[in-house]
N, C-alpha and C positions, 0 to 999 in steps of 0.2 A: 543500516549498521553504523555505529558511531565511528568517526574518523580518529578517535583518540583512545589511548590505553587507559584502563581503570576509570576512576571517578574524578581524578584531579584535572582541573582545567589547565591546558597548556601542554599536556603530554601527547603530542600528535605523532601519528605514523607518517613518516616522510619518505617520498613525496606524496602528497595527497593529490589524486587525479580528479580534476573537475573539467567537464566539457566546456568548450569556449562559450557557448550560448548561455549556460548557467553562470559562468564567470562574469559575463557582461551584466547580467541581471543583478547579481550580488553586488558588483561594484557600483552600479547606478543606484541601487537601493541604499547601500552604505553611505554614498555621497549625499543622498537626500536626507538621511538621518542626521548627519553631521551639520548640514546646512539648516536644519529645522530650529526655530527659536526655542530656547530653554532646554536643549538636548545635550549641550556640550559636556555636562558632567554625569549624565545618566548611565545606567548599566548598558542600555541599548547602544549609546554612543561609543562605549568602550569596545563592545563587540564589533561595531561598524569599523572602528580603527583597525582591529585585528584583521578584518576582511580585506581592507585596503593594503595593510602591511603584507599580507600573504600574497596578494596580487602583484605587489611590487617585487617580492622575492621570486615569484614564479617567472615574471618577465625578465628578471636579471639572469635567469638560466638560458634565455634565448639569445641567439646571436643578434648583432645589430641589424644584419640584413633581414632576419626573420621578423624582428619587430617593425622594421621599415615596411616590409611587404604587407604586414597586417594593417598598419596605420594608413597605407596608401591605397589599399584595396578599394576598388570601385570609384577612384578619383582619377581625374585626368592629369597628365603631366604637362606643366607649362614649359615653354622653351627656356625661360629664365632659370627654372629649377633644373632642367637638364644641363644647362651650362654650369650651374653651381655644383651639380653632382659630378660633373667631369673634373672640375677644378679642385674641389674639396669634398670628396664623397662622404667622409665621416661627419663633417659639419652639416652637410645637406641632409643626410639621413636622420641625424639627431634632431634637426629642426622640425622634421615631420613627426617624430616620435614624441618630442616634448616641445611644442611650439612656444616661442617667446615673442612678446610684443616688440616691435621695432619702431623707433622714433623716425619720422620722415625728416630727411635733411632738406635744407633750403634748396640745394642744387636740384634734387629730385623733384621737389614741388614746383620749382620754376620750369623744369623740363616738361612736367605734366601740363602746365598751363600753355606752354608753347605748342605741344602736340595737339592740344584741343584747338588752338588758333589755326595752325596750318591745315588741319583736317577740314575746318570750316572754310578756310580760304580756297581750298581745292574743290570742295563739293558744293558749297553754298556761300559764295563770296558776299552776297547781299546781307548775310546774317553775321558778318564779322563783328559788328557793333555789339553783339550779345556776348562776345568772349570777354569776360572780366579778367583783368590782369592786376594782381596785387601791386601796390605802389613800390614795395621793396624789390620786386622783380622787374620792374618796367625797363630799367636801363639795360640789364643783361638780355632780356627777351627782345628788346629793340635791336640789339646787335645781331641776334640770331635771325630775326625777321629780315634784316637787311641782307644777310648772307643768302638766305633762301630766295628772296625776291630778285637777287642779281644772278641766281643760278638758272641753268637750263630747265630744272624741274618746275620752275614757276610757269613755264610756258607749255608744259606737257599735259596731256589729257589723262586725268586720273580714272582708274578703274574702280578703286575703292580706297577708303582711308579709315584708320582706327577701327579695323574690322577683325574679329576673331574667327578662326576656323578650327574645328576639332575633327580629327580623323583617327581611324585605327591604323596602326603600323604593323605590318607582318612580324610575328614573333613576340609582340608585346601584348599583355593582357589589358594594360591601362591605355586609354586613348591619349593622344598628344594634342595639346592646344597651342596655337600660335596667334598672337595678336599683331597684325601688320600695321605699321605706321602709315604706309602709303603703297599702293600698287598702281603703276602707270601702264598705259597701253604702249606697246612697242618694246623692242629690246633695249639694252643699255645705251645704244647710240640713237635711239628714237626711230629705228627702222622697223618695218613690218608690223604696224599697229593693229592689224586685223587678226594676227595669230600669235604674236609674242606679248609677254608681260615682263615688267621689271619691278621687283620689290625694293623699296628704299626704306632704310631704317635711320631715322634722324638721331644723331648723337650729339650730346651737349658736353660730353667729357673730353678727355685727352686722347689723342691718337695712340694706339698701342706702340710701345717702344721696343719690345722684344718679339722674337718669333713665337714664343709660347703665348704671349698676350694676344698676338694677332690671330693665332689658331683658335684661341678661346672665343674671340669675337666672331670669327668666321663660322664657328659651329652654329651660331644663331642663324646665319643666313642659309646654311645647308639644311637646317631643320625647317626653316620657313619655305624654302623651295620645295621640299618634300611634301609638307603639309598642304601647300597651295595646289600643287600638281594633283594630289590625291583628292582634294576637296572639289576641284574643278574638272577632275578626270582629264587632265591635260598632261602632255609629255613634259617631264621635268626639264628636258633640253630646250623647251620653248619658254622657260622662265629664267630670267637673269635676276641678279640681286646685288645690292651694294650697301655699304655703310657710308653715311654722309656726315662728316664732322663739322657742324656749324661753328663750334668754338675754335676751330682751326682754319677758318676762312673757306670752308667748303671742301676740305680734303676728302677724297672719295676712294674707298677700298672695295673693289669688286669681289664677288663670291668666286670660289673655285668651280670649274665646270665638272662637278661630280655627278655620277649617274645615281639613279634611285637605289640600286643595289649597294653602291659604295656608302651612301648616306645611312641607309638602314644598318649596314654592317658597323659603321662608326658609332651609331647610337647604341647598338647592342653591346659594343665593347666597353661602354662606360660602366665603371664599377658601381654596383648597386642595382643596375638595370636587370642583371641576371635574376634577381629576386622577384622581378615582375614579369618574367618571360613565360612562354608556354611550357618550356621544359621544366621550370621550377614548379609550376602548378601540377604537372604530371607526376613529378617526384613526390610532392606533398600528398 
């Protein structure tokens, strides 16, 4: 049956219902037509544009959470994204629906090079010479190195460094991924190395000034402790964590002693996460 009235093009019955699978095929096909050489002014390209316009109008009728849930389906949630979602849910969800390229800032690039160096120093010191540092970052990274080398962490035994863990979290359909800067044997004080672990996240920015800023940063550690405990099947109470601010002379902020249930509850309370929950899937 034709989806329009009469013979005139453009007289559509609204809303036209299209199954999601067919919508995706039509959208992909329309995009290929528009990208094909010599098709920009053809009748086929005009029809392709109408398909894409219809898809945009249809999506506009969906809530932001619904669009976010569709775009994020079958993907893992990074710790960084969860922090962003908690701080600015609308901005975070829109970044998934309509991804935009981001320019890497010099500070972030320098931090990445330092992280690579410290991981090598902890795990394979003899390979440090292979860590290439760009000349424009040498002075800044040298300061961070000096702070690290003078710290207690330089003498601690590393369990792993720059390692990602992905686990399922109760109540969430999407798995959660956390990349640990460094995990050391022993608790925060270096005691009980056979059964305890401590996660350290190297920070090259400024120490949080307000309570809200501190809570935002500590959410990262709470998620890290949960992910590592589930990945290693280890009691979360046997895992400590801290933020270590190299740019502030080694200022250290420890994680709060939260239980697994408390951390899961906190993640579930983040706006937007409800769209990826088991309950949301059942309602759909």
